[in-house]
N, C-alpha and C positions, 0 to 999 in steps of 0.2 A: 277663088271662094272670099278672099277677103271682102270683094265687092259685093256679095251675099249678104254677109254679116253686117256690111256697111249698109245696106238698104234695109237689113230686119229691125236695126237698130232704127233706122230715120222710122222707120213704121210704127217702132213701139213709143217712140218719142211723142208721137202724134198723140195728143191728150186731149180731152173736153173742156180743159180751163185753158181759156187761151191765153192768158199771162205766162203759165207754164210753157204750153206749147212752143209760141216764140224763143224761152230761152233757152229750150233743151233743142227746138230745131238750131237755135243758134250756137250753140255748147257741138253738138253732135259734127253742124259743117265745117267750125271752125278749128273744134282741139282732140275732136273723140281720133280720128285715125291716128293722133301721136301717142294716144296715152299709151303705159303700158298693159301687159297682159290683165295684171292683179288689179289694173285700175277700170278697166275694161269689163271686168268679170263685175265688181265693184259697182258699178255704174249703172251695169246690166240690171244688178240686184234693186237698185233704187228705181229704176223701170217695175218693178216688180209690185211698189206702193203704190196707195190710192192717190187720186190728186191732188187733194186739199192737204195731207200731211203733207207728200212730197214738195207743195208750194211753202209749206211753212216751214219747214228745212233750209230751201233754197233762199227764203227770205230774211231768214235769221231769228222767228219766231220761234221753232222747236230746234233744241240741240239736235246735232250728231252723235250717232251710236258710239264711235270712235272717232281715235285722232287720223284715222288714214281715209275716212268718210268725211269729217271735218278738212282733209285737204282738198279733195275732190271737190266739193261744195264751192269752197274758196273760190274753184277753180272755174266751176260755171258760173259764180256771178262777177267772174272777172272778164267774162265775154260781152 
């Protein structure tokens, strides 16, 4: 079951914006499996965002909605 979830997240992490695609795929491979359940839910909610606003958040041009999202963004940036 976990493998199916990881495959689904990998697929959702493939984006039209090349920079975003690269960052998300690296994060998914390096860190996603170790996230807690709440962090996984938050990450998957972020994947629902359109490419440009999501990229702006990851790049630091758009503020996070809350502290949990900010912490996850910092983790994504660290990969």
